N, C-alpha and C positions, 0 to 999 in steps of 0.2 A: 581759632578765631580767624574769620574771614577778612582779607584786606580789601580796600578800595582799589580796583584795578587801575584808575587813573591818577593815583598817588605815585610820587617819586619814593615813598616808603616799600611799595610793591617791588619796583625796581631795584632798591636797594637789597631786598630779600632774595629777589631772582639773581643778582649779582653774587650773593653769598651761598648760593646753590640750591634755593627752595625751587624746585621744579613746579609745584603747584602754582607759585607767583608768577613764573615765567609763563606758564600756561593762561592765567588770567590775563596778563598784558598781552599776549598773542590775540585771545578771544576779544578782548576790549578793541583790538585794532580792525577786526574782520570787517566791519562796515565800511570803514575807511579805505580798506585795501581793496573791498569789492568796487567801490566806484573807481578807484585808480586802474584797477584791471579793466573795467568796462571801458573806460577811456582809451586804454592802450588797444584793446581788440577792435573796438569799433564794431561796425555791422559785419557779420560773419554768418555762414549758412548754419544751420541747426546740425547738431551732431558732432561739432568739432570742440576743440578745447574752449572751457569757458572760464569765467572768473573763479569759480570755486577750484578748479584744476590749478590755476595760477596761485590762489591763495595757500592752498595745501602744499604746494611746491615750496612757496616761499616760507611756510612755516618750518618745513623739514630742513631747508637750506638754514635758516635762522637758528634752529636747535643745534643742527650739526656744526655751525660756527659761532655759537653763543660765547664761547671762550675769547673770540677775537673781538667782541665788542668793548669798546674803551669808554663809552659815554658814562656819565653820571646823573642825567635827567631824563625825564619821560619825553621831552622834546627831541633829544639826540637819540633816543631809542626809536621813537617814531620815524625820524629822518632815516635812521638806519635800516629799520624793517620796511619803509617804504622804498627804498634804494633796491632792496632784494626783491620785493614783490614786482616792481616796474621791470627789473630784470628778467624776472621768470616770466611774466607776461609777454614780455617781448619775445622771449626764447620760444614759448608755445606759439605765439602768433606766427613768427617766422618759420616755425616748422610747419605750418599748414601748406598742404599742396597749392600752389597758385594755378588752379586749372581755371579754363573759361566755363563758368556756370552759365547755364541757360540764360539768356537775357531776360526771361519771365521774372526769374529770381531776384533781378537788379531793380525791380518796381518801375520799370519804363511805362508800362501799359497804365492807363487809367482805369480806375475801378469800373467804369461804365462800358469798358472795352468798345469804345467808339472807333469810327473809321480814321479819326485823327491819331488815335492812339495806336492803332494797327500800322498806320504810315510812319508814325515816329520809330517804332519798333524795327519795320523794315530798313528804315533808313539807318539805324544804328547798327543792325546786323551787316548793311552794306559796309558801312565805313569800317567795321571790326574785321571783316573779311578782307578789307583792301590793305589794312595796315600789316607791318610785318610783326613777328612775333613779340619783340620787345614792345612795340607800339601797342598791340592788343593788350600786353599786361599792364601797361602804363594806364591805358583807357579804362580798362576793368577796374583797376584800383581807383582812379579818380572817380569812377561811377560809384564805388563803394564809400566814397567820402574822404579818403586819404588825401592830405595835402602833398604838394610837389616835393617837399623835402621829405616826407615819411616815404613816399613812392621811391624815391632815390636812395634812401637808406636801405629799404627793404629789397630793392633789385641790384643794389651795388652799383648804381651809375651816378653821374653827375645830376645835380639840379638843373643846370643848365641843358644837359640832354633830354631830362623829363620835359622841360618848358618847351624845347624843340619839338618833341614828340607829341606832345599835348596840342601845340600849334597846329602841326600838321593834321591831327585828327579833327581840329576844329574847322580848318580850311576844307577838309573832305567833307565835313557835316554841312558846310554852307553849299557846297556845289551840288548836294542830294537834295531834291525836293522834299522838304518837309511838309 
Protein backbone atom coordinates (compact mmCIF):
# COMPACT_ATOMS: atom_id res chain seq x y z
CA UNK A 1 0.00 0.00 0.00
CA UNK A 2 1.39 3.41 -1.01
CA UNK A 3 0.95 6.22 1.52
CA UNK A 4 0.35 9.89 0.83
CA UNK A 5 3.74 11.62 1.18
CA UNK A 6 2.11 14.73 2.65
CA UNK A 7 0.54 12.93 5.59
CA UNK A 8 1.79 12.69 9.14
CA UNK A 9 1.18 8.93 8.88
CA UNK A 10 4.01 8.70 6.35
CA UNK A 11 6.25 10.45 8.85
CA UNK A 12 5.19 8.09 11.65
CA UNK A 13 6.01 5.10 9.45
CA UNK A 14 9.35 6.61 8.47
CA UNK A 15 10.17 7.18 12.15
CA UNK A 16 9.32 3.52 12.76
CA UNK A 17 12.01 2.54 10.27
CA UNK A 18 10.17 2.36 6.93
CA UNK A 19 12.83 3.52 4.45
CA UNK A 20 10.31 3.80 1.59
CA UNK A 21 8.25 6.29 3.59
CA UNK A 22 11.35 8.34 4.33
CA UNK A 23 12.12 8.33 0.61
CA UNK A 24 8.60 9.52 -0.16
CA UNK A 25 8.93 12.36 2.35
CA UNK A 26 12.24 13.43 0.87
CA UNK A 27 10.97 13.30 -2.72
CA UNK A 28 7.82 15.24 -1.81
CA UNK A 29 10.09 17.98 -0.44
CA UNK A 30 12.24 18.27 -3.58
CA UNK A 31 10.38 21.16 -5.31
CA UNK A 32 10.35 23.29 -2.14
CA UNK A 33 14.03 22.58 -1.50
CA UNK A 34 14.89 23.45 -5.11
CA UNK A 35 13.31 26.90 -4.64
CA UNK A 36 15.16 27.36 -1.35
CA UNK A 37 18.52 26.38 -2.90
CA UNK A 38 17.90 28.66 -5.89
CA UNK A 39 17.47 31.61 -3.49
CA UNK A 40 20.66 30.69 -1.62
CA UNK A 41 22.77 30.30 -4.77
CA UNK A 42 21.48 33.37 -6.57
CA UNK A 43 23.01 34.11 -9.96
CA UNK A 44 26.08 32.02 -10.67
CA UNK A 45 28.20 31.02 -13.65
CA UNK A 46 27.27 27.81 -15.47
CA UNK A 47 29.16 24.68 -14.53
CA UNK A 48 29.17 25.32 -10.78
CA UNK A 49 27.19 23.63 -8.04
CA UNK A 50 23.46 23.90 -8.54
CA UNK A 51 20.20 23.22 -6.75
CA UNK A 52 20.28 19.50 -7.48
CA UNK A 53 23.74 19.18 -5.91
CA UNK A 54 22.49 20.92 -2.77
CA UNK A 55 19.35 18.78 -2.60
CA UNK A 56 21.29 15.54 -3.08
CA UNK A 57 23.74 16.56 -0.38
CA UNK A 58 20.87 17.52 1.95
CA UNK A 59 19.12 14.19 1.35
CA UNK A 60 22.30 12.27 2.16
CA UNK A 61 22.83 14.26 5.34
CA UNK A 62 19.16 13.83 6.35
CA UNK A 63 19.36 10.06 5.89
CA UNK A 64 22.66 9.92 7.76
CA UNK A 65 21.22 11.91 10.69
CA UNK A 66 17.66 10.56 10.54
CA UNK A 67 17.86 9.13 14.06
CA UNK A 68 18.57 12.59 15.46
CA UNK A 69 15.22 13.94 14.18
CA UNK A 70 12.89 14.42 17.17
CA UNK A 71 9.80 15.95 15.54
CA UNK A 72 6.40 14.30 15.31
CA UNK A 73 4.67 16.31 12.56
CA UNK A 74 5.19 16.92 8.88
CA UNK A 75 5.76 20.61 9.63
CA UNK A 76 8.62 19.84 11.98
CA UNK A 77 10.10 17.48 9.37
CA UNK A 78 9.86 20.19 6.70
CA UNK A 79 11.59 22.72 8.96
CA UNK A 80 14.33 20.21 9.88
CA UNK A 81 14.95 19.26 6.24
CA UNK A 82 14.87 22.91 5.10
CA UNK A 83 17.54 23.81 7.66
CA UNK A 84 19.73 20.98 6.38
CA UNK A 85 19.17 21.98 2.74
CA UNK A 86 19.91 25.66 3.47
CA UNK A 87 23.14 24.70 5.25
CA UNK A 88 24.20 22.44 2.38
CA UNK A 89 23.39 25.06 -0.27
CA UNK A 90 25.36 27.69 1.67
CA UNK A 91 28.28 25.28 2.04
CA UNK A 92 28.33 24.56 -1.69
CA UNK A 93 27.87 28.23 -2.60
CA UNK A 94 30.68 29.33 -0.31
CA UNK A 95 32.99 26.64 -1.70
CA UNK A 96 32.80 28.28 -5.13
CA UNK A 97 35.98 30.12 -6.01
CA UNK A 98 35.46 33.85 -5.86
CA UNK A 99 37.21 34.76 -9.05
CA UNK A 100 36.62 37.94 -10.94
CA UNK A 101 34.61 36.71 -13.86
CA UNK A 102 34.79 38.63 -17.11
CA UNK A 103 32.52 41.64 -16.85
CA UNK A 104 30.63 40.52 -19.95
CA UNK A 105 29.17 37.68 -17.85
CA UNK A 106 27.78 40.17 -15.33
CA UNK A 107 25.28 41.49 -17.92
CA UNK A 108 26.59 45.04 -17.85
CA UNK A 109 26.25 45.35 -21.63
CA UNK A 110 22.94 46.05 -23.26
CA UNK A 111 21.73 43.58 -25.86
CA UNK A 112 22.08 46.22 -28.58
CA UNK A 113 25.82 46.59 -27.97
CA UNK A 114 25.49 50.38 -28.18
CA UNK A 115 28.28 52.87 -27.54
CA UNK A 116 26.65 53.78 -24.21
CA UNK A 117 26.79 50.15 -23.12
CA UNK A 118 30.47 49.91 -24.13
CA UNK A 119 31.20 53.09 -22.17
CA UNK A 120 29.41 51.65 -19.14
CA UNK A 121 31.49 48.49 -19.38
CA UNK A 122 34.72 50.52 -19.72
CA UNK A 123 33.80 52.61 -16.70
CA UNK A 124 33.00 49.51 -14.65
CA UNK A 125 36.34 47.94 -15.62
CA UNK A 126 38.12 51.15 -14.60
CA UNK A 127 36.37 51.21 -11.21
CA UNK A 128 37.15 47.53 -10.55
CA UNK A 129 40.81 47.98 -11.49
CA UNK A 130 41.08 50.97 -9.13
CA UNK A 131 39.71 49.07 -6.10
CA UNK A 132 41.81 46.86 -3.85
CA UNK A 133 41.20 43.09 -3.86
CA UNK A 134 38.52 43.16 -1.14
CA UNK A 135 36.82 46.10 -2.81
CA UNK A 136 36.72 44.20 -6.12
CA UNK A 137 35.26 41.13 -4.39
CA UNK A 138 32.57 43.28 -2.75
CA UNK A 139 31.76 45.04 -6.04
CA UNK A 140 31.52 41.79 -8.00
CA UNK A 141 29.27 40.21 -5.36
CA UNK A 142 27.09 43.32 -5.32
CA UNK A 143 26.83 43.16 -9.11
CA UNK A 144 25.75 39.53 -8.75
CA UNK A 145 22.85 40.73 -6.61
CA UNK A 146 24.00 39.83 -3.10
CA UNK A 147 22.93 42.11 -0.24
CA UNK A 148 25.50 43.79 1.98
CA UNK A 149 24.85 41.39 4.85
CA UNK A 150 25.29 38.38 2.55
CA UNK A 151 28.52 39.83 1.16
CA UNK A 152 29.84 40.41 4.68
CA UNK A 153 29.05 36.84 5.73
CA UNK A 154 30.58 35.37 2.60
CA UNK A 155 33.80 37.38 2.87
CA UNK A 156 34.04 37.25 6.65
CA UNK A 157 34.05 41.02 7.08
CA UNK A 158 31.67 43.41 8.83
CA UNK A 159 28.65 44.92 7.10
CA UNK A 160 30.04 48.32 8.03
CA UNK A 161 33.20 47.53 6.03
CA UNK A 162 31.08 46.30 3.09
CA UNK A 163 29.09 49.55 3.24
CA UNK A 164 32.33 51.54 3.24
CA UNK A 165 33.76 49.64 0.27
CA UNK A 166 30.49 49.94 -1.63
CA UNK A 167 30.45 53.67 -0.97
CA UNK A 168 34.03 53.97 -2.23
CA UNK A 169 33.18 52.08 -5.42
CA UNK A 170 30.15 54.32 -5.99
CA UNK A 171 32.27 57.43 -5.48
CA UNK A 172 34.79 56.14 -8.01
CA UNK A 173 31.99 55.37 -10.44
CA UNK A 174 30.64 58.93 -10.12
CA UNK A 175 34.07 60.31 -10.99
CA UNK A 176 34.25 58.24 -14.18
CA UNK A 177 32.43 59.66 -17.19
CA UNK A 178 29.51 57.32 -17.76
